[in-house]
N, C-alpha and C positions, 0 to 999 in steps of 0.2 A: 348044875344049876347056875354056878358062878359064871360059866361061859356064856350062857344065854344073856345074862345081864350086860355083860360087856358088849355082846352083839347088839343088844337093844339100844344101849347107849350110843354106840357108833352109828346105828341107823338114825336115831333121833338127831345126833350131831350133824349127820350128812344132810338131813332134811333142813335143819336150821341154816346150815351153810348155804344150801341151794337157794333157800328163800332170801337170804341176805344178799346173795349175788344178784338174784333177780331184781331186788329193790335198787341195788346200785345201778344196774343196767337201765332200769326204768327211769331212775332219776337223771341219768345222763341224757337220755333221749328227750326228756321234758325240759330240762333247763340248760345245762352247759352245752349239750350237743346242738341244740337249736341256735344258741347265741353264736357259737363258733361258726356254724354254717353260714349265718347271716353276715358275719364279718369277712369271711374268706371267700365263699362261693357265690352267694346270691347277688345279682346286679343291683346297683343302687337305683331306687325309684325316682329320686329327686335329681333333676338335671339331665336324665338319660333320655327322656322322651323328646322328640324334635319340637322346637318352639313354633307355635302357630301364630302368625301375625294377624292381629285383629284388623278388620277393614277400617279404613280412615273415614270415620263418620264424625259429624259435628254434633257433639253432645250438647246438652242444655247449657253447660257452663260456657262453652265456646260461643254458642249463639248469643248468649247474654253479653259476652264481651264484644262481639261484632256489632250488636245493636247499640251498645253504649259508646262505641268509638266516635270521637268528635268528627263532625262533617267538615270538609275543607272550606275555608273561608272564601267567599266569592267576592271579588272586588267589584265595586259598583262602577258601572259604565256611565261616563258623563253623557248627559243628554246633548244632542246637537243644538247649537244656538238657534234661537228662534229667528225665523226669516224676518228681516226688517220689512216693515210695512212700506209698500211702494205707493206713493201718492200719484194719482194720475197727473200727467203734465197739464199745466193750465192751457186752455185754448189760446192760440195766438191772437193777439189784438188785431182787430181789423185794420190792416194797413194795405198799402198799395202793393199789388203784384203787377209786374209789367205785363201789359197786354200781349198775348202771344203773337209773334211776328211783327210787332210794331215798335218795340223798344220804348214804349211810353207807359206811364202809370195812370191808373184810374182814380187814385185817392192819395192822400198824404203818404209819402214814402217813409220807410224805416231806414236806419243806417245801411242795411244790406242792399238797399235799392237807390242809394244816392248816386248821382252822376259824379264820377271822379273829377276832382280838380275844378269843379264849377260851383259858384256861389252866387247868391242874390245879395248885392251890396245895398245897405240902407244908410249908413252914416260913416263919417270919417272923423276920428278924434285926433286932434293935433297934440303932440307931446312937446316937451321942452326941446329947443333946437340942438342942445348938446347931445341928445340921444340919436339924432339923425333918423328918427323913425316917426311914423304915424300909425294909429290903430284903425284897422278896418272893422266895422261892425256889420255882420252878415248872418245869413242862415243857409244851411245846406238844403238840398232838394234834388228833384229830378224832373225831367220834362214830361208833362202830361200829354194826354191824347187830345189833339185839337178837333173841333167839330168841322164838318165840311164847309160851312159858310164863314169860318173865322179866318183871319189873316195869318195866323200861325199858332203853334202850340204854346200853352202857358208853362212857365217854370213853377212847379208845385213845391213849396217849401214845407219843412216840418222841423220840429224840435225847437230849442231855445236859441236865442241870438248868441253868437260867439264873437270873440275878438282875436285879431291876429295882427301882429306888427308887420308893417310894410316899410321897406327902405325908402328914405326920402328921395333917393336918386333912382328909383325903380323904373323899368321900361314899361310905359303905359301907352296903350292904344285905345281909341274910341271911335264909335260910329254914331249913327242916328240914335237917340236924340241929342247926344252931347254935342256933336258937330253935324252939319248938314252933309252927310255922306253915307252911302251904303257900304262903303269899304273902310276898313280900319286905317286910321291915321294916327301917327304918334302925337301925343300931347304931353305936357309937363304934369308932374304930380300936383303942383299948385292949381293948375287949371282944372284938374279933376276935383280937387278939394272944393274949389269955388262952386262948381256946378252942383255937386252933391249937397252942399250947404243950402243952395237955392232950391233944390228939389229933394228934400229929405224923404226917406222911406220909399224911394222910387222902386227899389228892388231890381235894378238893372243887373243882368247876368254877366258875370266875368269868369274867364278862365285864368287861373293863376299858377305860378311856379314858385318854388322855394329855393333860396340860395343856400350857400354853405353855412351861414350863421343861423339858419332856421327861420329867417324872416322872408316875407314875400319879396321877390326881386323882379317879377314880371306880372303885369295885370292887363289882360286884353278883353275888351268888351265883345260879347257874343251878339251879333246882329239879329234882331227880331223885327219883323215887319210891323 
C-alpha cells in the first residue's frame, strides 16, 4: 500500500511539473519571445519604405501668397508735348509784282522789288559847312509799266521818305530838265541844290553810289523823256 502512494505522488508531481513547464513556454511565446524577435529579426517599418515624392501642386496657401504679391510699379510715361498751334501766314499785302518779261511794276513796289541804287529825289537839306555834307530827301521805288501812248515809264515810289548824307564835293551829273540836254553833263553840288530848291518835290530819278565813309559820293540823273 505504501508503494502505491509514493507512485501516485510521483505521478501527481510529474503532472504538475509538466503543466508548469508548459506555462513557462507559453509565457515566453506571448511576451518575451515576441519582443526579442521584434528587436533582433523583424525589419523596422519606419524609414524602410521608399519615400514617394508628392507632385508639386500649388496649394491654397501658395495661391493666396501669389495673389497677395505686390504688383510691380509702372512708371508713368510722360505725354508728348502738345503741338503748337500754327497760325496761317497772313496773306501778303497787295504790292507790285514785276510784270512777266517786262521788268516793270504794276503797283507800288515793296522793298523786294525796289530798283537797286535808284531813288526819286525830292529835297536837299543843307548842313553846317563844317560837316562838308548835305542831306538828300528821297523815296525808293521801281519803274512802272508805261502805256503805249506815253513818253516813258513812270518811276513808282513807295514807303516813307528817307534821308542820306551826300558829300559836298560829290560827282553830280544832270540832264533835262535841270539842263537843256538829253545827255548827262557834270554840274556842281550847289547848282543841283539851287535847282531842287526852285522845284521842290519834283521826284527826279537819280542813280547813286556810296563812298568809303558811307555817304553818297556820286549822283547821276536818269534821263526820262
